[in-house]
N, C-alpha and C positions, 0 to 999 in steps of 0.2 A: 740763537742767543743774540740779543740787541746790544747796542753800545751801552745803554744804561744798565743792563744786567752785567755786562763785563765790568763796568766802573763799580757797581755794588760788590761783586765778587772780590775784585782786588782790593777794595777798601775793607771788606771783612777779614781777608787773609792777612793784610799787612798792618792793619791798624791805623792806616793813614786816613785822613778826612777825605770824604767823598769829593769835595770840592777841589782839593789838591790832586786827587786821582784824575777827575775829569779834565783838569787843565792839562795834565801830563798826557792823557790819552789823546785829547785834541791836538796838542803840539806834535805828538808822534804821528798822527794821521796827516797833519798838514805838512810835515817835514817829507813824508813819502810822497804826497800829492805834488809838492813843489819839486822834488827831485825828478819825478817822472814826467810831469807836465811841462815844466818850464826849462829844466836843465837837461832833459832827455837822458837821465843817468838811471842806471838799474839800481835796485836796493837789495843787498844781500843780507839775509838774517840767518846766521848759521843755526842749524838744527830745526829751523822753521820752514824757510823757503825763500824764494826770489821773486820780487816784483820787477818785471821787465817791460820795456817799452818795445812793442812790435809794430812793424810797419805794413800797411796794405797798400798795394799799388792801385792806380786808377783802373776802373773797369767799366764795362758797359753792361747795363741791366735793362730789363724791360718792366714797364708799368703796365700790368695785364688789364686793369680796369680802363685805362685810357688808350691801350693799344699803341703806346709810344716807346721809344728808346731813350733812356736817360744815362748820363755819364756821372759815375760815383768818383768823386775826386779821391786822390791818394790821401792817406791819413795814418797817423799813429794811434795806437790804442794800448792801454795798460793790460797786462796779463800777470797771473800768478802761477808759479811752479813750485810745488811743495818739495821739501828736501827729501832724500832717501829715507832718512830716520823718521820723518813724519809719516811717509808713506807706509813704512813698516808698522808703525803704531796703529794705523788705520786698519791693517789687515787682521 
């Protein structure tokens, strides 16, 4: 399902204009991005799941094609963990 399909579905079910739904969805996604990327804060959505910031330590890797060793810097990345109720619905 794409973002456009989500917007269309919400607009149909609620009767709200697609433009307003699109603005709301964009604002929601931007708030999650800002919270994770800039503020390094997790986002908890009860009954749905949690968007968390995970950290990967620096590591050494090999570039097989050039036969060299490279260093991959430590970095943070976003992850999603579904809630227990969401997992149960999927079963």
